[in-house]
N, C-alpha and C positions, 0 to 999 in steps of 0.2 A: 485470743486474749484481748485484742484491741476492740473487737465488736462487743465482747462481754463488758469491757471497761466502759464503752460508750453507753451501753444499755443501763448499767448500774450507776453511772455518774455523768449525766448529760451536762454539758457546759452551760453556765448561766448567761446565755446570750439573750438579747432582746427578742421577744416573740415576733416583733414586726420586722426587725432587720435581718436576723438570722444570718449574719455575715460569717459565722464560723470562726470568730476570733474573740478572745477576751484579753483584758489587760492583765499584766503581771500582778498588779495591785488587787484585782478581783480574785485572782487565783488564791492569794493568801488570805484576803479578808472574807470572801464569800464561799470558798471551798474548804480551805484549811482552817479558817477562823483563828489565824495567828498573825503575829507581826512579821512583816517582810524584813529581811536582813541580807547581809552580804552572802551568807552561806546559802540561803534560799535562792538567791539570784544565780549562784554558781551551779545549782542543779540544772538550770536551763543551758548553761554553757556545755553540759554533757552532749547536748544535741545540736549545738551551734545554731540557735534561733536567728532568724533574719532580722527581727526587731527586738531590741532589749526591753521594750515596754509592752509588747503584745505577743500573744501565743496563739498559734493556729492549732487545730485539733490534733493533727499528726504530731506536732511538737509536744503537746500536752501528754498524749499517750506515751510517746517515746521517753520523755523525761521522767514521767511518773513510773512507768514500768522499770526503767533502768534503776532508779534510785530505790524504789520499794523492794526490788529483788536483790539488792546488795546484801551480802552477808557481812558480819562485823569486820573481817579483814579488808573487804573491799571498801567499806565506809572509811576505814583508817587510811587506805591508799588514796581515796578521794580527798580526804582532809589534807593529807600531806601534799597532794598535787595542787590544791588551792593555796596552801601556805607557801609553797615553793614558787614564788612569783616569777622568778627568773628561769625556772625549770632546769636548775643546775644540779639537782640531787641532794640539796641540803637547805636548811632554813636558818637564817641568822637569828640570834637571840632577840634582838629588838623587833624583827619581823614577826617572830612567833608571838611575842607579847601583844603586838598590835593586832594581829589577826584573831587571837583568842578573845581580846576585848571586843572586837567586832562580832565574833561568834556569839558571845554572851550578851552583846548589846549593852554593855555597861563597863565602868571602870573596875578593874580587878581589885578585889579586897578580900579580907578574911582568909578562909581556908584556901580559896582559889589562888590568891596572891602568894600565900605561903608555899603552896605546892609548886608554883612556877619558880619561886626563889630558890627552892631546894633542888631544882633540876641540875644534873651534872652535865654541863656543856663541855665540848672539846676546848682545848686551849685557844683555838682560833675563834671560839664563840659560835661555831656552826653545829647544827643539829641534824643528824642523818636519820634515815627512816628506821633503822633498827633501834635507835635511841627514842624515836618518836613512838614506836610500839611499846617500848619499855615505860615511857612516860604514861601512856594510856593504861598500862597494867597497874602502875603504882597509883596514878591519880585519875581514875575514870571520870571524875567530875569535870575535868578540864575540857574534854570533848563531848560531854553529855549532850549539849544542844544539837550536835550533828545527828546523834542517835534518836533524840527526841523528835526532831523534824521528820525523820523517817517514820516513826511511830504515828505521828500526827497525820502524815500523808496516808498511811495504811488505814488508820481509823476512819478518816473522812472520805476516802476514795475506795469504795467497794467493801471496806471493813477488814480488820486484821485477820479474821478467820479465812477470808477469801485469799488474801496474800500469802498467809502461812501455808495454806493448802498448795498454792502454786509453788512456793519455795521448797516445800517438802517433796513435791513431785519432781521438781528440777534436781534436787539433791539425790533422789533415787536414780534418776536418769544418768546423772554424772557418775554415780557409784557403779551403775551397771556398765557404763561406757568404759570406766577404768578397769573393771574386772574383765571385760571383753578384750581390752587392749593387752592386759597382762597375759591372758590365756593365749592370745594370738602370738605374742612375743615368745612365750614358752614353746609353743608349737613350732614356730619358726626356728628357734634355737635348737630344738630337738632334731629337726630336719637337717639343719646345717651340720650338726654334730654327726649324724648318721652318714652324711656325705663325706665328712672329713675322715671318719673312721674307715670308710671304703677306700679312700685314697691311701691311708696308712697301711691297710691290709694288702692293697695291691703292691705297694712298695716293699713291704716286709715279706710278703708271701703268706698265704693262708696258714700254713703249718706253724711258722714262726710267730705269727700274729696271735694264734690261739694258745700255743704252748709257752710262749714267753711274753705275757702281757705287760710285765714290768719294763720291757724295752720300748713300749709304744711311746712313752713320754719323750724319748729321744727325737721323735719326729715332730714334736710340737712346734719347733722353730721352722721346720720345713712346711708343715701344714698347721699354722696357728689356728686356735679356736676362733671361729668367726663370731662377730657380735651382730645380733639382730638389728636391722635398721630402725631408727626411731621414726615414729609417725609425726 
């Protein structure tokens, strides 16, 4: 994917210098064609760039692939991570308002301001992640710029079709991996239960085991059903 990304979207470096580095400003103005902001800068915090104002190609690829491949729940987690400045699991009311203003790059007014005023904070004025998700469900316009930035990145770097194909393929791979894991756990559980029943049969005796199956449950405490190990 990195090589495909490089071929489809070469960095706008100088033909003479070719130093393999661009400025963050060039990333937004010459590649994304949008205004640079706090949230855009935070995308590069995902990959811990060495220079806050310059991007190497590897950092460009890593940051772009990471953010463009985010599904909506992951975008929400990323937003909350940014807003939670102290990384203590909640956002203060004033902190949330300040960061959303930076996200929208303007003073909150109109419907957006009304939406924030109607939010139901805890008595201590703290906003936890489950409330953050509820806020997005009720007022999607509040975090719209975060999703818009992702769409802009997808449109201007390889194109939305290319990214959506990658995301759909990844979703299928995840689904297959989940199905495989479930199947393996069921098979493991079946083998464990067969082994357990052998122990019970040995303890009860084969005749009693088959003729009085209702008494097998008495041995559950002695031979408790085993749980498959989580991967």
